[in-house]
C-alpha positions as CSV (number, residue, x, y, z in Angstrom):
1,X,89.2,89.4,101.0
2,X,87.0,90.2,98.1
3,X,85.9,93.8,97.7
4,X,82.3,94.8,97.6
5,X,80.8,97.0,95.0
6,X,80.9,99.9,97.3
7,X,84.7,99.6,97.5
8,X,84.9,98.1,101.0
9,X,86.0,94.8,102.2
10,X,83.6,91.8,101.8
11,X,83.7,88.9,104.2
12,X,84.0,85.4,102.6
13,X,84.4,81.9,103.9
14,X,88.3,82.3,104.5
15,X,87.5,85.0,107.1
16,X,86.1,82.4,109.4
17,X,88.6,79.6,108.8
18,X,90.9,78.7,111.7
19,X,94.4,79.4,110.5
20,X,96.3,78.0,113.5
21,X,97.3,74.4,113.9
22,X,95.6,73.5,117.2
23,X,97.7,70.5,118.2
24,X,101.0,72.6,117.6
25,X,99.8,75.6,119.5
26,X,98.5,73.5,122.4
27,X,101.8,71.5,122.6
28,X,103.7,74.6,122.5
29,X,101.8,76.4,125.4
30,X,102.0,73.0,127.4
31,X,105.8,72.8,126.7
32,X,106.5,76.5,127.7
33,X,104.1,77.1,130.4
34,X,102.6,73.8,131.5
35,X,99.2,75.1,130.8
36,X,96.2,73.9,128.7
37,X,94.8,75.9,125.9
38,X,91.1,76.7,125.5
39,X,89.4,76.3,122.1
40,X,88.4,79.8,122.1
41,X,92.0,80.9,121.6
42,X,92.1,79.7,118.0
43,X,89.6,82.0,116.3
44,X,91.3,84.9,118.2
45,X,94.7,84.0,117.0
46,X,93.4,83.3,113.5
47,X,92.0,87.0,113.5
48,X,95.4,88.4,114.5
49,X,97.1,86.3,111.7
50,X,94.5,87.6,109.2
51,X,95.0,91.2,110.3
52,X,98.8,90.9,110.0
53,X,98.5,89.2,106.5
54,X,96.3,92.1,105.2
55,X,98.9,94.6,106.4
56,X,101.7,92.5,104.6
57,X,99.6,92.3,101.3
58,X,99.3,96.1,101.3
59,X,102.9,96.5,102.0
60,X,103.8,94.2,99.1
61,X,101.3,96.0,96.8
62,X,102.6,99.4,97.8
63,X,106.1,98.1,96.9
64,X,104.9,96.9,93.3
65,X,105.3,93.2,94.2
66,X,102.7,90.4,93.9
67,X,104.7,88.3,96.4
68,X,104.3,88.8,100.2
69,X,107.8,88.6,101.9
70,X,108.9,88.4,105.5
71,X,109.7,92.1,105.4
72,X,106.1,92.9,104.8
73,X,105.2,91.7,108.2
74,X,106.4,94.5,110.5
75,X,107.0,94.0,114.0
76,X,105.8,96.6,116.6
C-alpha cells in the first residue's frame, strides 16, 4: 500500500483486488463440508489475506529483510 503525504496508508487498486482463487475455494468448501460458497466470501477473505500480509511485511522489515518469509505470518 502506498503512503500518503500525511504518512498514513493510501488505498490503491490492489486494495480492492480479489486475492483468492474462487474455483479452488469453492471446491475445497464443497469437498470438506458439502456446501456452496457465496460470492461475498471472496472479498472478505481477500481482506483477511491483505491484513496478514501487511503484518508479515512489517515483521520482515523489523527484522531488516526485504523478503517476506513464512515465519513473518504469525498464527494466533
